[in-house]
C-alpha positions in Angstrom: -0.1 -62.4 -94.7 -3.0 -62.9 -97.1 -6.5 -63.1 -95.8 -7.0 -66.8 -96.5 -3.7 -67.5 -94.8 -5.1 -65.9 -91.6 -8.3 -67.9 -91.9 -6.2 -71.2 -92.1 -3.9 -70.1 -89.2 -7.0 -69.3 -87.2 -8.5 -72.7 -87.9 -5.2 -74.4 -86.9 -5.0 -72.5 -83.7 -8.5 -73.6 -82.7 -8.0 -77.2 -84.0 -4.9 -77.9 -81.9 -6.2 -76.7 -78.6 -8.1 -78.5 -75.9 -9.4 -75.4 -74.2 -11.0 -72.3 -75.5 -8.8 -69.4 -76.6 -9.6 -65.8 -75.7 -10.1 -63.1 -78.3 -7.1 -61.2 -77.1 -4.9 -64.2 -77.4 -6.2 -64.8 -80.9 -5.4 -61.3 -81.8 -1.8 -61.7 -80.5 -1.3 -65.1 -82.2 -2.7 -63.9 -85.6 -1.1 -60.5 -85.4 -4.4 -58.7 -86.2 -6.8 -56.3 -84.7 -10.1 -57.0 -83.0 -12.1 -56.0 -86.1 -10.1 -58.4 -88.3 -10.7 -61.2 -85.8 -14.4 -60.5 -85.9 -14.3 -60.7 -89.8 -12.4 -64.0 -89.5 -14.9 -65.5 -87.1 -17.7 -64.8 -89.7 -15.6 -66.1 -92.6 -14.1 -69.3 -91.0 -17.3 -71.3 -91.2 -18.0 -70.2 -94.7 -14.6 -70.9 -96.2 -13.6 -74.1 -94.3 -17.0 -75.5 -93.1 -15.5 -75.5 -89.6 -17.8 -75.0 -86.7 -16.9 -72.1 -84.5 -18.4 -71.4 -81.1 -17.7 -68.4 -78.8 -18.6 -69.2 -75.2 -17.8 -66.3 -72.9 -18.4 -68.3 -69.7 -15.8 -70.9 -71.0 -13.3 -68.1 -71.8 -13.3 -67.8 -75.6 -13.5 -69.5 -78.9 -13.4 -73.2 -79.7 
């Protein structure tokens, strides 16, 4: 899977959820490592102008 495809899949996973998703669940859904997920979290807002918030008390990303 190309990098931009992972960014789009990441965005779609977040967009279609009502609750936050944990980092481990994102890794599993995207089939990537923690370091790749961290790069994706930095690039998602830049490439898609999509807001991304990580709230540990809520349980993950939304």
